[in-house]
C-alpha positions in Angstrom: 96.8 152.9 88.7 93.5 154.5 89.6 93.9 157.4 91.9 91.3 158.2 94.6 89.4 154.7 94.5 86.3 156.1 95.9 86.1 159.2 93.8 84.0 158.7 90.6 83.4 161.1 88.1 79.6 160.9 87.5 78.5 164.2 85.3 79.7 165.9 82.1 80.3 168.9 84.1 82.9 167.0 86.6 84.4 165.4 83.4 85.2 168.7 82.0 86.5 170.1 85.4 88.9 167.1 85.4 89.9 167.8 82.0 90.8 171.3 82.4 92.5 170.5 85.5 94.8 168.0 83.6 95.3 170.6 80.7 96.3 173.5 83.3 98.6 171.3 85.3 96.3 171.3 88.3 97.1 167.8 89.2 100.9 168.1 89.1 101.6 165.5 86.6 104.4 165.4 84.5 104.7 164.2 80.9 101.1 164.2 79.8 100.6 163.4 76.4 97.0 162.1 76.0 93.8 161.3 77.6 91.2 158.5 77.0 88.5 156.5 78.3 89.0 152.8 78.8 87.4 150.0 80.5 89.0 147.8 83.2 89.4 144.2 81.8 88.8 142.7 85.5 85.6 144.1 86.4 84.3 146.1 83.4 84.2 149.5 85.3 84.9 152.4 83.1 87.7 155.1 83.8 89.4 158.2 82.3 93.2 157.4 81.7 96.0 160.1 81.4 99.1 158.7 79.3 102.5 159.8 78.9 104.3 159.8 75.6 105.1 156.0 76.0 101.4 155.3 76.3 101.6 154.5 80.0 99.0 155.2 82.4 100.1 158.1 84.7 96.7 159.0 86.4 93.2 157.6 86.2 89.8 158.0 87.7 86.8 155.9 87.7 83.6 157.5 85.7 80.2 156.4 85.5 78.6 154.7 82.8 76.8 157.8 81.9 80.0 159.7 81.5 81.8 157.1 79.5 78.6 156.7 77.1 78.1 160.7 76.6 81.5 162.2 77.3 83.4 160.4 74.3 83.2 163.7 72.4 84.3 165.9 75.3 87.2 163.7 75.8 88.0 163.5 72.0 87.7 167.2 71.2 88.7 168.7 74.5 86.8 171.0 77.0 85.0 174.1 75.9 85.7 176.2 78.5 88.9 177.9 79.1 88.7 178.5 82.7 
């Protein structure tokens, strides 16, 4: 389930803002337990995935190849800013 098919996160700043939004409840998601990067098996496109406690995808956004390659540490360690 990729939300907003046309909106692609294409910079690390946008990725960080997205992560902060998820952490702060800005997307209204319930039961968030994890965030990761993944690749769509069908077409090879990369996306950021928000998971619940059963490891089910509850929200996703496409990301650029650059963000996929350079944003892994940001996703694994979390955003630096707090606001």
